[in-house]
DOLUMFI-291675 format. One record per residue (C-alpha): x, y, z. Coordinates in Angstrom, 1 decimal, always signed. Example, Ala and Ser with C-alpha at 12.3 -4.5 7.8 and 13.67 -1.06 7.14 Angstrom:
2
X: +12.3, Y: -4.5, Z: +7.8
X: +13.7, Y: -1.1, Z: +7.1
//
This chain:
498
X: +0.2, Y: +0.0, Z: -0.3
X: +1.5, Y: +3.4, Z: -1.1
X: +1.6, Y: +6.1, Z: +1.4
X: +0.4, Y: +9.5, Z: +0.4
X: +2.3, Y: +11.1, Z: +3.4
X: -1.1, Y: +13.7, Z: +3.7
X: -2.9, Y: +14.7, Z: +6.3
X: -6.7, Y: +12.9, Z: +6.8
X: -9.3, Y: +15.9, Z: +7.0
X: -13.1, Y: +15.8, Z: +6.4
X: -12.8, Y: +12.3, Z: +4.5
X: -10.0, Y: +13.7, Z: +2.2
X: -5.9, Y: +13.2, Z: +2.0
X: -4.9, Y: +17.0, Z: +1.9
X: -1.3, Y: +18.2, Z: +1.8
X: +1.5, Y: +19.1, Z: -0.4
X: +5.3, Y: +20.5, Z: +0.3
X: +4.1, Y: +24.1, Z: -0.3
X: +4.7, Y: +23.9, Z: +4.0
X: +7.5, Y: +21.7, Z: +4.2
X: +8.4, Y: +18.1, Z: +4.4
X: +9.6, Y: +15.5, Z: +6.7
X: +10.7, Y: +12.2, Z: +6.8
X: +10.4, Y: +8.8, Z: +9.2
X: +13.5, Y: +7.4, Z: +10.4
X: +14.9, Y: +4.3, Z: +10.7
X: +16.1, Y: +3.8, Z: +14.5
X: +17.7, Y: +0.2, Z: +13.1
X: +19.7, Y: +1.3, Z: +10.0
X: +20.1, Y: +5.3, Z: +11.9
X: +19.1, Y: +7.0, Z: +8.3
X: +16.0, Y: +8.4, Z: +7.2
X: +13.1, Y: +6.6, Z: +5.4
X: +12.1, Y: +7.0, Z: +2.1
X: +8.8, Y: +8.8, Z: +2.0
X: +7.8, Y: +12.3, Z: +2.3
X: +5.5, Y: +13.4, Z: +4.6
X: +3.8, Y: +16.9, Z: +4.2
X: +3.3, Y: +19.4, Z: +7.0
X: -0.1, Y: +20.5, Z: +7.3
X: -0.9, Y: +24.2, Z: +6.7
X: -2.8, Y: +26.2, Z: +9.4
X: -5.5, Y: +26.8, Z: +6.7
X: -6.0, Y: +22.9, Z: +6.6
X: -5.8, Y: +22.3, Z: +10.2
X: -8.7, Y: +25.1, Z: +10.6
X: -10.9, Y: +23.0, Z: +8.3
X: -10.0, Y: +20.0, Z: +10.2
X: -11.3, Y: +22.0, Z: +13.3
X: -14.4, Y: +23.6, Z: +11.6
X: -15.4, Y: +19.7, Z: +10.4
X: -15.0, Y: +18.9, Z: +13.9
X: -17.3, Y: +21.3, Z: +15.2
X: -19.9, Y: +20.4, Z: +12.4
X: -19.8, Y: +16.4, Z: +13.0
X: -20.3, Y: +17.0, Z: +17.0
X: -23.9, Y: +18.4, Z: +16.2
X: -24.4, Y: +15.2, Z: +14.3
X: -22.3, Y: +12.4, Z: +16.4
X: -23.5, Y: +13.5, Z: +19.6
X: -26.6, Y: +12.4, Z: +18.6
X: -25.9, Y: +9.1, Z: +17.9
X: -27.2, Y: +6.5, Z: +20.3
X: -24.7, Y: +4.1, Z: +22.1
X: -25.1, Y: +1.2, Z: +20.0
X: -24.4, Y: +3.2, Z: +16.8
X: -21.2, Y: +4.2, Z: +18.7
X: -20.4, Y: +0.7, Z: +19.9
X: -20.7, Y: -0.2, Z: +16.4
X: -18.4, Y: +2.3, Z: +15.0
X: -15.6, Y: +1.5, Z: +17.7
X: -16.2, Y: -2.2, Z: +16.8
X: -16.1, Y: -1.3, Z: +13.2
X: -12.1, Y: +0.8, Z: +14.0
X: -11.0, Y: -2.2, Z: +15.9
X: -11.9, Y: -4.6, Z: +12.9
X: -10.5, Y: -2.4, Z: +10.3
X: -7.0, Y: -2.4, Z: +12.1
X: -6.9, Y: -6.1, Z: +11.7
X: -7.7, Y: -5.7, Z: +8.0
X: -4.5, Y: -3.8, Z: +7.5
X: -2.6, Y: -7.2, Z: +8.3
X: +1.2, Y: -7.7, Z: +8.4
X: +1.8, Y: -4.0, Z: +6.3
X: +0.9, Y: -2.3, Z: +9.6
X: +3.3, Y: -4.3, Z: +11.7
X: +6.0, Y: -3.7, Z: +9.0
X: +6.1, Y: -0.6, Z: +8.4
X: +5.8, Y: +0.4, Z: +12.2
X: +9.1, Y: -1.9, Z: +13.0
X: +10.3, Y: +0.3, Z: +10.3
X: +9.7, Y: +3.2, Z: +12.1
X: +10.4, Y: +2.3, Z: +15.1
X: +12.6, Y: -0.7, Z: +15.6
X: +10.4, Y: -2.0, Z: +18.0
X: +10.3, Y: -5.6, Z: +18.3
X: +7.1, Y: -8.0, Z: +16.0
X: +6.2, Y: -9.5, Z: +19.3
X: +5.5, Y: -6.3, Z: +21.0
X: +3.8, Y: -4.7, Z: +17.9
X: +1.7, Y: -7.5, Z: +17.7
X: +0.7, Y: -7.5, Z: +21.3
X: +0.4, Y: -3.8, Z: +21.8
X: -2.3, Y: -3.8, Z: +18.1
X: -4.1, Y: -6.2, Z: +19.9
X: -4.4, Y: -4.3, Z: +22.9
X: -5.6, Y: -1.3, Z: +21.0
X: -8.0, Y: -3.2, Z: +19.1
X: -9.2, Y: -4.6, Z: +22.5
X: -9.5, Y: -0.9, Z: +23.9
X: -12.1, Y: -0.2, Z: +21.6
X: -14.2, Y: -3.1, Z: +21.9
X: -14.0, Y: -2.4, Z: +25.7
X: -15.2, Y: +0.8, Z: +25.1
X: -18.4, Y: -0.5, Z: +22.6
X: -19.1, Y: -2.4, Z: +25.6
X: -19.2, Y: -0.2, Z: +28.1
X: -21.8, Y: +1.7, Z: +25.7
X: -24.0, Y: -1.1, Z: +25.5
X: -23.9, Y: -2.2, Z: +29.1
X: -25.3, Y: +1.3, Z: +29.9
X: -27.1, Y: +2.7, Z: +26.9
X: -29.2, Y: +5.5, Z: +28.6
X: -25.9, Y: +6.5, Z: +30.7
X: -22.1, Y: +6.9, Z: +30.3
X: -20.7, Y: +4.0, Z: +32.8
X: -24.5, Y: +3.7, Z: +34.5
X: -23.5, Y: +7.0, Z: +36.2
X: -27.2, Y: +8.6, Z: +35.7
X: -28.6, Y: +9.4, Z: +39.4
X: -32.4, Y: +10.3, Z: +39.7
X: -33.8, Y: +11.9, Z: +43.1
X: -37.6, Y: +11.8, Z: +42.6
X: -40.2, Y: +14.5, Z: +43.6
X: -41.9, Y: +14.9, Z: +47.0
X: -44.5, Y: +17.1, Z: +46.5
X: -45.4, Y: +16.6, Z: +50.4
X: -42.1, Y: +17.9, Z: +51.1
X: -42.2, Y: +20.8, Z: +53.8
X: -41.6, Y: +23.9, Z: +53.8
X: -41.1, Y: +23.5, Z: +49.8
X: -42.1, Y: +20.5, Z: +47.7
X: -39.0, Y: +18.8, Z: +46.3
X: -38.1, Y: +18.8, Z: +42.5
X: -37.4, Y: +15.5, Z: +40.4
X: -34.0, Y: +16.2, Z: +39.6
X: -31.8, Y: +13.6, Z: +36.9
X: -28.3, Y: +13.7, Z: +36.9
X: -26.5, Y: +12.6, Z: +33.4
X: -23.6, Y: +13.2, Z: +31.4
X: -22.7, Y: +15.3, Z: +27.6
X: -19.8, Y: +15.0, Z: +25.5
X: -17.7, Y: +18.4, Z: +25.8
X: -17.0, Y: +18.9, Z: +21.7
X: -14.4, Y: +18.5, Z: +19.7
X: -11.1, Y: +16.9, Z: +21.1
X: -7.6, Y: +17.2, Z: +20.5
X: -5.2, Y: +14.1, Z: +21.1
X: -1.4, Y: +13.9, Z: +20.7
X: +0.4, Y: +10.9, Z: +19.6
X: +3.0, Y: +9.3, Z: +21.8
X: +6.4, Y: +8.1, Z: +20.6
X: +6.9, Y: +4.9, Z: +22.3
X: +3.3, Y: +3.1, Z: +21.8
X: +2.7, Y: +3.7, Z: +18.0
X: -0.6, Y: +2.1, Z: +18.4
X: -2.1, Y: +2.2, Z: +21.9
X: -1.2, Y: +5.5, Z: +22.7
X: -1.4, Y: +6.9, Z: +19.3
X: -3.7, Y: +7.5, Z: +16.7
X: -6.3, Y: +5.1, Z: +17.3
X: -5.1, Y: +4.7, Z: +21.1
X: -7.0, Y: +4.9, Z: +24.5
X: -7.2, Y: +8.9, Z: +24.1
X: -9.2, Y: +8.5, Z: +20.7
X: -11.3, Y: +5.7, Z: +22.0
X: -12.5, Y: +6.9, Z: +25.0
X: -13.3, Y: +10.3, Z: +23.5
X: -15.4, Y: +8.8, Z: +20.7
X: -16.8, Y: +6.6, Z: +22.9
X: -18.3, Y: +10.0, Z: +25.1
X: -19.6, Y: +11.4, Z: +21.7
X: -16.6, Y: +13.6, Z: +21.0
X: -15.3, Y: +14.6, Z: +17.3
X: -11.0, Y: +14.0, Z: +17.7
X: -8.4, Y: +15.5, Z: +15.6
X: -5.1, Y: +13.5, Z: +16.3
X: -1.6, Y: +15.4, Z: +16.0
X: +0.1, Y: +12.3, Z: +14.7
X: +3.6, Y: +11.5, Z: +15.9
X: +6.2, Y: +12.6, Z: +13.7
X: +8.2, Y: +9.5, Z: +14.6
X: +5.9, Y: +7.1, Z: +13.0
X: +4.2, Y: +9.0, Z: +10.4
X: +3.4, Y: +6.2, Z: +8.2
X: +1.9, Y: +4.1, Z: +11.0
X: -0.4, Y: +7.2, Z: +12.1
X: -1.7, Y: +7.0, Z: +8.2
X: -2.2, Y: +3.5, Z: +8.0
X: -4.3, Y: +3.6, Z: +11.2
X: -6.5, Y: +6.6, Z: +9.9
X: -7.2, Y: +4.9, Z: +6.9
X: -8.7, Y: +2.2, Z: +9.2
X: -11.0, Y: +5.0, Z: +10.8
X: -11.9, Y: +6.6, Z: +7.9
X: -12.9, Y: +2.8, Z: +6.4
X: -15.2, Y: +2.6, Z: +9.6
X: -16.5, Y: +6.2, Z: +9.2
X: -17.8, Y: +5.5, Z: +5.7
X: -19.4, Y: +2.0, Z: +6.9
X: -21.1, Y: +3.1, Z: +9.7
X: -22.4, Y: +6.5, Z: +7.6
X: -20.8, Y: +8.2, Z: +10.6
X: -20.0, Y: +12.1, Z: +9.7
X: -16.9, Y: +12.6, Z: +7.8
X: -15.7, Y: +15.1, Z: +10.2
X: -15.5, Y: +12.8, Z: +13.5
X: -12.0, Y: +12.2, Z: +12.6
X: -8.9, Y: +13.9, Z: +11.7
X: -5.3, Y: +12.9, Z: +11.3
X: -3.2, Y: +15.7, Z: +11.0
X: +1.1, Y: +15.5, Z: +10.3
X: +3.7, Y: +17.8, Z: +11.0
X: +6.7, Y: +18.8, Z: +12.1
X: +6.0, Y: +22.4, Z: +13.2
X: +5.1, Y: +22.9, Z: +16.7
X: +3.5, Y: +26.1, Z: +15.6
X: +0.8, Y: +23.6, Z: +14.6
X: +0.3, Y: +22.2, Z: +17.6
X: -0.3, Y: +25.6, Z: +19.3
X: -2.8, Y: +26.5, Z: +17.1
X: -4.7, Y: +23.3, Z: +17.8
X: -4.6, Y: +23.5, Z: +21.4
X: -5.8, Y: +27.4, Z: +21.0
X: -8.6, Y: +26.7, Z: +19.0
X: -12.0, Y: +27.8, Z: +20.4
X: -13.6, Y: +24.5, Z: +19.0
X: -11.1, Y: +22.5, Z: +21.0
X: -12.8, Y: +21.7, Z: +24.4
X: -10.5, Y: +19.4, Z: +25.6
X: -6.9, Y: +17.8, Z: +25.3
X: -5.5, Y: +14.4, Z: +25.7
X: -1.6, Y: +14.3, Z: +25.7
X: +1.3, Y: +11.6, Z: +26.2
X: +4.7, Y: +13.1, Z: +26.0
X: +7.7, Y: +15.1, Z: +27.7
X: +6.9, Y: +17.5, Z: +30.7
X: +9.0, Y: +20.1, Z: +28.7
X: +6.3, Y: +19.8, Z: +25.5
X: +3.4, Y: +19.6, Z: +28.0
X: +4.1, Y: +22.8, Z: +29.5
X: +4.9, Y: +24.6, Z: +26.7
X: +1.0, Y: +23.6, Z: +25.2
X: -0.5, Y: +24.8, Z: +28.5
X: +1.2, Y: +28.4, Z: +28.5
X: -0.5, Y: +28.5, Z: +25.3
X: -3.7, Y: +26.9, Z: +26.3
X: -4.1, Y: +29.7, Z: +29.5
X: -4.1, Y: +32.4, Z: +27.2
X: -7.5, Y: +30.6, Z: +25.5
X: -10.6, Y: +32.6, Z: +26.8
X: -12.4, Y: +29.5, Z: +27.5
X: -10.5, Y: +27.5, Z: +29.8
X: -10.6, Y: +23.5, Z: +28.9
X: -9.0, Y: +20.6, Z: +30.7
X: -5.9, Y: +18.9, Z: +29.8
X: -5.0, Y: +15.8, Z: +30.2
X: -1.7, Y: +15.1, Z: +30.1
X: +0.5, Y: +11.9, Z: +31.1
X: +3.7, Y: +12.6, Z: +31.4
X: +6.7, Y: +10.7, Z: +33.1
X: +7.6, Y: +8.8, Z: +36.0
X: +10.8, Y: +7.0, Z: +37.6
X: +8.2, Y: +4.7, Z: +39.3
X: +10.1, Y: +3.5, Z: +42.3
X: +10.5, Y: -0.2, Z: +43.2
X: +11.0, Y: -0.4, Z: +47.3
X: +12.2, Y: -3.8, Z: +47.9
X: +11.7, Y: -4.5, Z: +52.1
X: +14.3, Y: -6.4, Z: +54.2
X: +13.3, Y: -9.2, Z: +54.7
X: +12.5, Y: -10.0, Z: +50.9
X: +16.1, Y: -8.6, Z: +49.7
X: +17.3, Y: -11.3, Z: +52.1
X: +15.6, Y: -14.1, Z: +50.6
X: +15.0, Y: -13.2, Z: +47.1
X: +17.8, Y: -10.7, Z: +46.6
X: +18.9, Y: -12.2, Z: +43.5
X: +15.5, Y: -12.6, Z: +42.2
X: +14.4, Y: -9.7, Z: +42.5
X: +17.0, Y: -8.0, Z: +40.7
X: +16.8, Y: -10.4, Z: +37.6
X: +13.4, Y: -9.0, Z: +37.6
X: +13.9, Y: -5.4, Z: +38.1
X: +16.5, Y: -5.6, Z: +35.2
X: +14.4, Y: -7.8, Z: +32.9
X: +11.4, Y: -5.2, Z: +33.7
X: +14.0, Y: -2.1, Z: +32.8
X: +15.3, Y: -3.7, Z: +29.7
X: +11.5, Y: -4.1, Z: +28.1
X: +11.5, Y: -1.8, Z: +25.2
X: +14.7, Y: -0.8, Z: +26.1
X: +13.4, Y: +1.5, Z: +28.9
X: +10.9, Y: +3.1, Z: +26.4
X: +7.8, Y: +2.5, Z: +28.7
X: +6.2, Y: +5.0, Z: +30.8
X: +5.9, Y: +2.8, Z: +33.5
X: +9.9, Y: +1.7, Z: +33.6
X: +11.2, Y: +0.8, Z: +37.1
X: +13.7, Y: +4.1, Z: +37.1
X: +14.2, Y: +4.3, Z: +41.0
X: +15.3, Y: +1.3, Z: +43.1
X: +15.5, Y: +1.6, Z: +47.1
X: +17.5, Y: -1.5, Z: +48.3
X: +18.6, Y: -2.1, Z: +51.8
X: +22.3, Y: -1.9, Z: +52.6
X: +23.8, Y: -5.0, Z: +51.9
X: +21.4, Y: -6.8, Z: +50.0
X: +23.3, Y: -10.0, Z: +49.5
X: +23.6, Y: -11.3, Z: +45.9
X: +21.4, Y: -7.9, Z: +44.8
X: +23.9, Y: -5.8, Z: +43.6
X: +25.9, Y: -8.7, Z: +41.7
X: +23.2, Y: -9.8, Z: +39.9
X: +22.5, Y: -6.8, Z: +38.8
X: +25.7, Y: -6.3, Z: +37.6
X: +25.8, Y: -9.2, Z: +35.6
X: +22.8, Y: -8.9, Z: +33.8
X: +23.4, Y: -5.6, Z: +32.7
X: +26.8, Y: -6.5, Z: +32.2
X: +25.6, Y: -9.1, Z: +29.7
X: +22.8, Y: -7.1, Z: +27.9
X: +22.8, Y: -5.6, Z: +24.4
X: +22.6, Y: -2.5, Z: +23.6
X: +19.4, Y: -1.3, Z: +21.1
X: +18.0, Y: +1.4, Z: +19.4
X: +15.7, Y: +4.1, Z: +20.7
X: +12.5, Y: +5.3, Z: +19.4
X: +14.4, Y: +8.9, Z: +17.7
X: +18.0, Y: +10.4, Z: +17.2
X: +16.7, Y: +13.5, Z: +19.9
X: +15.7, Y: +10.5, Z: +22.8
X: +19.2, Y: +8.7, Z: +22.3
X: +20.8, Y: +12.3, Z: +22.3
X: +19.0, Y: +12.8, Z: +25.6
X: +19.2, Y: +9.8, Z: +27.1
X: +23.4, Y: +10.1, Z: +26.5
X: +23.7, Y: +12.9, Z: +27.6
X: +21.6, Y: +12.1, Z: +31.1
X: +23.6, Y: +9.3, Z: +31.7
X: +26.8, Y: +11.0, Z: +30.9
X: +26.2, Y: +13.5, Z: +33.5
X: +25.3, Y: +10.9, Z: +35.9
X: +28.8, Y: +9.1, Z: +35.7
X: +30.4, Y: +12.2, Z: +36.4
X: +28.6, Y: +13.2, Z: +39.5
X: +30.3, Y: +12.9, Z: +42.6
X: +28.9, Y: +10.4, Z: +45.6
X: +27.2, Y: +8.6, Z: +42.2
X: +29.0, Y: +5.1, Z: +41.2
X: +28.3, Y: +3.6, Z: +38.0
X: +27.4, Y: -0.1, Z: +38.8
X: +27.1, Y: -1.6, Z: +35.4
X: +26.4, Y: -0.6, Z: +31.8
X: +25.3, Y: -2.7, Z: +29.0
X: +27.4, Y: -3.8, Z: +25.9
X: +27.4, Y: -1.0, Z: +23.1
X: +27.2, Y: -2.5, Z: +19.7
X: +27.0, Y: +0.6, Z: +17.9
X: +27.3, Y: +4.9, Z: +18.4
X: +23.4, Y: +5.0, Z: +17.9
X: +22.5, Y: +2.5, Z: +20.3
X: +21.5, Y: +3.1, Z: +24.0
X: +23.1, Y: +0.8, Z: +26.4
X: +21.7, Y: +0.0, Z: +29.7
X: +23.1, Y: +2.0, Z: +32.8
X: +22.5, Y: +1.0, Z: +36.4
X: +23.7, Y: +3.8, Z: +39.0
X: +24.2, Y: +3.7, Z: +42.9
X: +24.0, Y: +6.1, Z: +45.4
X: +23.6, Y: +6.4, Z: +49.5
X: +20.3, Y: +8.1, Z: +50.7
X: +22.0, Y: +11.5, Z: +51.1
X: +23.6, Y: +11.6, Z: +47.9
X: +19.7, Y: +11.1, Z: +46.4
X: +18.2, Y: +13.5, Z: +48.7
X: +20.9, Y: +16.3, Z: +48.3
X: +21.0, Y: +16.0, Z: +44.5
X: +17.7, Y: +17.0, Z: +43.0
X: +18.9, Y: +15.8, Z: +39.1
X: +18.9, Y: +12.2, Z: +40.5
X: +15.3, Y: +12.7, Z: +40.8
X: +14.9, Y: +13.4, Z: +37.2
X: +13.4, Y: +10.7, Z: +34.7
X: +16.2, Y: +9.1, Z: +32.4
X: +13.8, Y: +8.2, Z: +29.4
X: +15.7, Y: +4.9, Z: +28.2
X: +17.6, Y: +1.9, Z: +29.8
X: +18.7, Y: +3.5, Z: +32.9
X: +18.3, Y: +2.7, Z: +36.7
X: +19.5, Y: +4.4, Z: +39.9
X: +19.8, Y: +2.2, Z: +43.4
X: +19.8, Y: +4.2, Z: +46.2
X: +20.9, Y: +2.4, Z: +49.2
X: +19.4, Y: +2.5, Z: +52.5
X: +19.9, Y: +1.7, Z: +56.1
X: +16.4, Y: +1.9, Z: +57.9
X: +12.2, Y: +2.8, Z: +57.3
X: +13.4, Y: +6.4, Z: +58.5
X: +15.2, Y: +6.8, Z: +55.7
X: +13.1, Y: +5.4, Z: +53.4
X: +9.9, Y: +7.8, Z: +54.4
X: +13.0, Y: +10.7, Z: +53.9
X: +12.9, Y: +9.5, Z: +50.4
X: +9.0, Y: +9.1, Z: +49.8
X: +8.2, Y: +12.5, Z: +51.4
X: +10.7, Y: +14.0, Z: +49.1
X: +9.5, Y: +12.1, Z: +45.7
X: +7.5, Y: +13.9, Z: +43.2
X: +4.3, Y: +12.7, Z: +41.7
X: +4.7, Y: +9.0, Z: +39.8
X: +2.5, Y: +7.4, Z: +37.7
X: +3.8, Y: +3.8, Z: +40.1
X: +5.3, Y: +2.5, Z: +42.6
X: +6.4, Y: -1.2, Z: +43.9
X: +6.3, Y: -2.4, Z: +47.2
X: +8.6, Y: -5.9, Z: +47.1
X: +8.0, Y: -7.6, Z: +50.6
X: +7.1, Y: -10.9, Z: +52.5
X: +3.8, Y: -10.5, Z: +54.7
X: +5.8, Y: -9.8, Z: +57.4
X: +7.5, Y: -6.6, Z: +55.4
X: +4.4, Y: -5.7, Z: +54.3
X: +2.9, Y: -5.9, Z: +57.8
X: +5.7, Y: -3.6, Z: +59.4
X: +5.1, Y: -0.5, Z: +56.5
X: +2.1, Y: +0.8, Z: +57.4
X: +3.4, Y: +4.1, Z: +57.8
X: +5.6, Y: +3.7, Z: +54.4
X: +2.6, Y: +2.3, Z: +52.3
X: +0.2, Y: +5.4, Z: +54.0
X: +3.1, Y: +7.9, Z: +52.9
X: +3.7, Y: +6.3, Z: +49.3
X: -0.2, Y: +6.4, Z: +47.9
X: -0.5, Y: +9.9, Z: +48.1
X: +2.7, Y: +10.1, Z: +45.6
X: +1.8, Y: +7.4, Z: +43.3
X: -1.5, Y: +6.7, Z: +40.9
X: -1.2, Y: +3.0, Z: +41.1
X: +0.7, Y: +1.6, Z: +44.1
X: +1.5, Y: -2.4, Z: +43.3
X: +2.8, Y: -4.8, Z: +45.7
X: +5.1, Y: -7.7, Z: +44.8
X: +4.9, Y: -7.1, Z: +40.8
X: +6.8, Y: -5.1, Z: +38.4
X: +5.1, Y: -1.7, Z: +37.2
X: +5.4, Y: -2.5, Z: +33.4
X: +2.3, Y: -3.8, Z: +31.8
X: -0.6, Y: -1.5, Z: +32.4
X: -4.0, Y: -3.7, Z: +32.0
X: -6.7, Y: -2.2, Z: +30.8
X: -10.1, Y: -2.3, Z: +32.7
X: -12.5, Y: -0.6, Z: +34.5
X: -10.3, Y: -0.6, Z: +38.0
X: -7.3, Y: +0.6, Z: +36.2
X: -5.7, Y: +4.4, Z: +37.3
X: -2.7, Y: +5.3, Z: +34.8
X: -1.9, Y: +9.0, Z: +35.8
X: -1.1, Y: +10.2, Z: +39.3
X: -0.3, Y: +13.3, Z: +41.1
X: +2.2, Y: +16.0, Z: +38.9
X: +4.0, Y: +15.8, Z: +37.2
X: +3.4, Y: +12.1, Z: +36.3
X: +0.1, Y: +13.9, Z: +34.8
X: -1.7, Y: +17.0, Z: +34.8
X: -5.0, Y: +15.6, Z: +36.4
X: -4.7, Y: +13.5, Z: +39.5
X: -8.6, Y: +12.6, Z: +38.7
X: -8.4, Y: +11.2, Z: +35.8
X: -7.2, Y: +7.8, Z: +34.0
X: -5.9, Y: +7.8, Z: +30.4
X: -6.1, Y: +4.0, Z: +30.5
X: -9.5, Y: +1.9, Z: +30.8
X: -12.6, Y: +2.7, Z: +30.2
X: -13.0, Y: +5.1, Z: +33.2
X: -10.9, Y: +7.5, Z: +30.6
X: -14.3, Y: +7.8, Z: +29.0
X: -15.2, Y: +10.2, Z: +31.4
X: -12.5, Y: +12.8, Z: +31.1
X: -14.7, Y: +13.7, Z: +27.9
X: -17.8, Y: +14.0, Z: +29.6
X: -19.5, Y: +16.9, Z: +31.5
X: -22.5, Y: +16.8, Z: +34.0
X: -25.9, Y: +18.0, Z: +33.5
X: -28.7, Y: +18.0, Z: +35.9
X: -32.5, Y: +17.9, Z: +34.3
X: -35.0, Y: +19.2, Z: +36.7
X: -38.6, Y: +19.0, Z: +36.4
//
């Protein structure tokens, strides 16, 4: 299937070289790929916004069953893309084929999960309707009948992620949740995998036509121009923004959104170091095994998961732990990261840590090519960690920091200084966990998901999942970007009184 390099707007493929063009990049070969992708013009972007606003008038009136059929159809059309989708995405990301196959099915199942939620509660999202009946006999005044229900917000802007080309991108969780809520979507595709975004947009367009949905209900825009993103979030017709990416880009978009006359929600999932706390008895009994699983978790996707474990709190003198880490990491092979800029940032961050006083490089993996990233694990004391703010930052890629603690009081000091996190894990025996109530109580106020004796990588798509957390892990502590409750971000309450 030949790529157009264009943007999908109101059912049409638009774009040419007038506004500049860019190419996808092959991480595996460290060279640009062949296809040219065209930067969308401001006029074309404004057309997509206007079409989304017009589509909202019709789409918000669709029944829950019609939306469910639409979401199911999108899922089916993703499967229809076949191996061509996987092949192209692998070229653009160098992510392993098995990983992409799994992520594709996760994306399909996300869409189907929202469809199922709509069918289970056909007159109210998530069954949230609340009715208080009238009481005409109440004194001194009669009580009116009131009914609480929910309405879709309007057109939503979604920014695709670099590290999840399916599940957090063009037809990922934000898009599925907004469409389920009754909101048209304009996706700003990530320039790390533009061809993947185009194929996914073709799946959406096929479903739009099959289900007779308004053409403006979904748009996918291609651009490497930062200005386009700011024009999109500033547009008065946009009523919410879903974003997955870096804190610096999120802050720039927030600065633009603050200037809007109408304030709108900005649902951004940013980053996290996902602390792993190994408690004393567990460390003594299973130190080497935990070291293995931590290394495996950190090396998944070469460290490019938002839930990658980046901070390991380990009791001093944990027998076999550091030796096992050094062995695992020392024998690990380097691999690519998603973009040259991510590689550059990773190498800068690891170089900075290598030159810090009181921070030791415990182990690093074999570097096969200069354009690869090899795993790094550093170590320091509690005092050094608390005194060095740069050690609290996320290093996106295969890197972790071991902090050696002496007692629970030191653990509490570290937890107190942590910024908001997506996840944290406690690894302990039952006796450890019973003795760590103060730690658990404090830790839950720092995270969006608290895990016991499991690794943080892997996020289950279900009704009880929360993928978010206190700032700066996300910008809204009351919402999740994974699971069926994500739909609530794109709804607003309304009360009917009679």
